[in-house]
C-alpha positions in Angstrom: 232.8 33.2 -38.7 230.7 31.9 -35.9 230.5 28.1 -35.8 226.9 27.1 -35.2 226.7 23.4 -35.5 229.5 20.9 -35.1 229.4 17.1 -35.4 232.5 15.5 -34.0 233.6 11.9 -34.5 230.1 10.7 -34.8 229.5 6.9 -35.2 226.2 5.3 -35.7 225.5 1.5 -35.6 222.2 -0.2 -36.4 222.1 -3.8 -35.2 225.8 -4.2 -35.9 225.7 -2.3 -39.2 228.1 0.6 -39.3 226.0 3.5 -40.8 228.4 6.3 -39.9 232.0 6.1 -38.8 233.9 9.0 -37.1 232.1 11.7 -39.1 233.1 15.3 -38.6 231.1 18.3 -39.9 231.1 22.0 -39.0 228.6 24.7 -40.1 229.4 28.3 -39.9 227.0 31.3 -39.9 226.5 32.8 -43.3 227.5 29.7 -45.2 225.8 26.9 -47.2 227.2 23.4 -46.5 226.3 20.6 -48.9 226.3 16.9 -47.9 226.5 14.5 -50.9 227.3 10.9 -51.6 226.0 7.8 -53.5 222.9 6.1 -52.3 223.5 4.4 -49.0 226.4 6.6 -48.1 224.9 7.7 -44.8 223.5 11.1 -45.8 220.1 10.6 -44.3 221.5 9.0 -41.1 223.7 12.1 -40.7 220.8 14.4 -41.2 218.8 12.4 -38.6 221.6 12.6 -36.1 221.7 16.4 -36.5 217.8 16.6 -36.1 217.8 14.3 -33.0 215.9 11.4 -34.7 218.9 9.1 -34.3 221.3 8.8 -31.3 224.9 8.3 -32.2 226.8 5.3 -30.7 229.8 7.6 -30.3 230.7 11.2 -30.8 229.5 14.7 -29.8 227.0 17.2 -31.3 227.4 20.8 -30.4 225.2 23.9 -31.0 227.0 27.2 -30.5 229.8 25.3 -28.6 227.5 23.7 -26.1 227.0 19.9 -26.3 223.6 18.7 -27.2 222.6 15.7 -25.0 219.6 13.7 -25.9 218.0 16.5 -28.0 214.9 15.6 -30.0 213.2 17.0 -33.1 210.8 19.0 -31.0 213.7 20.8 -29.4 215.1 22.2 -32.6 212.8 25.2 -32.9 213.7 26.4 -29.4 217.4 26.2 -30.4 216.9 28.2 -33.5 217.1 25.3 -36.0 214.5 24.5 -38.6 214.3 21.6 -41.0 212.5 20.2 -44.0 212.2 16.5 -44.7 212.2 14.4 -47.9 208.5 13.8 -47.2 206.8 17.1 -47.0 205.2 16.5 -43.6 202.3 18.9 -44.1 199.2 18.5 -42.1 196.4 17.5 -44.4 193.6 18.9 -42.2 195.2 22.4 -42.0 195.2 25.2 -44.6 198.5 26.5 -46.1 198.6 29.4 -43.6 197.8 27.2 -40.7 200.6 24.8 -41.7 203.0 27.7 -41.8 201.9 29.0 -38.4 202.8 25.6 -36.9 206.4 26.5 -37.5 206.1 30.0 -35.9 205.7 28.8 -32.3 209.0 29.9 -31.0 208.3 33.5 -31.9 205.3 33.7 -29.7 205.9 35.5 -26.4 202.6 34.5 -24.9 202.1 31.3 -23.0 199.3 28.8 -23.6 197.4 30.2 -20.6 197.2 33.7 -22.1 196.0 32.2 -25.4 193.3 30.1 -23.6 192.1 33.2 -21.7 192.0 35.3 -24.8 194.3 37.9 -23.3 195.2 41.0 -25.3 198.9 40.1 -25.5 198.0 36.7 -27.0 195.8 38.4 -29.6 198.7 40.7 -30.6 201.1 37.8 -30.8 198.7 35.8 -33.0 198.2 38.8 -35.3 202.0 39.4 -35.6 202.6 35.7 -36.4 199.9 35.7 -39.0 201.5 38.8 -40.6 204.9 37.1 -40.5 203.5 33.9 -42.1 201.7 35.9 -44.8 204.9 37.8 -45.6 206.8 34.5 -46.0 204.1 33.1 -48.3 204.2 36.3 -50.3 208.0 36.1 -50.6 207.7 32.5 -51.9 205.0 33.4 -54.3 202.1 31.4 -52.9 200.2 33.9 -50.7 197.2 33.5 -52.9 197.0 29.9 -51.7 197.0 30.7 -48.0 193.4 29.4 -47.5 193.8 26.3 -49.6 194.5 22.8 -48.4 198.0 21.6 -49.3 196.6 18.5 -51.1 194.9 20.8 -53.7 198.2 22.4 -54.7 200.9 21.1 -57.2 203.9 19.4 -55.7 206.2 22.4 -56.3 203.8 24.6 -54.3 203.6 22.2 -51.5 207.4 22.2 -51.4 207.2 26.0 -50.9 204.7 25.6 -48.1 207.1 23.2 -46.3 209.9 25.7 -46.8 207.8 28.6 -45.6 207.0 26.7 -42.4 210.7 26.2 -41.8 211.6 29.9 -42.5 208.8 31.6 -40.6 210.5 31.2 -37.2 213.6 33.0 -38.5 216.0 30.1 -37.7 219.7 30.5 -37.4 220.3 27.2 -39.1 218.1 25.6 -41.8 218.5 21.9 -42.5 217.2 20.9 -46.0 216.8 17.2 -46.9 216.7 16.8 -50.7 214.8 20.1 -51.3 215.2 19.8 -55.1 213.5 16.3 -55.4 210.5 16.4 -57.6 211.0 20.0 -58.8 211.4 21.2 -62.4 214.6 22.8 -63.6 213.2 26.4 -63.2 211.9 25.6 -59.7 215.4 24.2 -58.8 217.0 27.4 -60.1 214.6 29.5 -58.0 215.2 27.3 -54.9 218.9 27.9 -55.2 218.4 31.7 -55.3 216.2 31.5 -52.2 218.8 29.4 -50.3 221.5 31.9 -51.1 219.3 34.8 -50.0 218.5 33.0 -46.7 222.2 32.1 -46.1 223.1 35.8 -46.2 222.0 36.1 -42.5 222.0 32.5 -41.3 223.4 29.1 -42.3 222.1 26.2 -44.4 222.9 22.5 -44.6 221.7 20.8 -47.8 221.5 17.0 -48.2 221.0 16.7 -51.9 221.5 14.5 -55.0 221.2 17.3 -57.5 224.9 18.1 -58.1 224.3 21.2 -60.2 222.4 22.8 -57.3 225.1 21.8 -54.8 227.9 23.1 -57.0 226.1 26.4 -57.5 225.1 27.3 -54.0 227.5 25.7 -51.5 230.5 27.3 -49.9 231.8 23.9 -48.8 230.8 20.3 -49.5 231.2 17.1 -47.4 231.2 13.8 -49.3 230.2 10.6 -47.7 230.7 7.1 -48.9 229.9 3.9 -46.9 229.4 6.0 -43.8 232.7 7.8 -43.9 233.8 11.3 -45.0 236.0 10.8 -48.0 236.4 14.5 -49.0 235.7 18.0 -47.7 236.3 21.2 -49.6 235.0 23.8 -52.0 232.8 22.8 -54.9 235.8 23.2 -57.2 237.9 20.9 -55.0 235.2 18.3 -54.7 234.5 18.3 -58.4 238.1 17.3 -59.2 238.7 15.0 -56.3 239.6 11.5 -57.6 238.0 9.8 -54.4 234.7 11.5 -55.2 234.8 10.4 -58.8 235.6 6.8 -57.8 232.7 6.8 -55.2 230.2 8.0 -57.8 231.4 6.1 -60.8 232.8 3.0 -59.1 236.1 3.2 -61.0 239.4 5.0 -60.1 239.7 8.5 -61.7 
């Protein structure tokens, strides 16, 4: 399989606090990788390193084998990476459809000058992007809400809007930060099915507390504790690993 993202020997310090220490992680196309660990284990810091929110003190991040130097969140779309955050990050002043279109920018072949001048190519691009966005909203079961403001929707629907915005640009890698938080059991089941469908042609990294979801959808799982990787393996291997049991329960297995 093609290795898309690799994080090698990454260390992060915040004012002397060691948040991550020599962390390694690799994501291959067509797979789902779960990142789990107790509260304070370093999961969010690792996610932020991958997204370019946090600069590592040491280590290398590679995308398709090329080192990423000083990448920022706004660079992700151009690389073919999309993300969702714990906070939905939806724009309150935009409709559902407009929020989704924000994520479709990398698919546009027209430059800003063409758009400003109202050129025919820009009009065609805009129509194609709207069609793509509406198709994603249909797939996620919320197309009837395309003209609504996100604040008028239930939380589960707003989660789908955020996911639609990430998916609309056809990313090669999807980074999901606690996608199951706040969802009901049926919504989590549906979310898992959608992640597996997406992973058939791309790759997914899921940072998540819901162990049932992680064990159902992931090909491999990385476990962090106190900023270090304590276990990596299949869900079956992780479930029975005594180091993981000790990290979560605080007692030796």
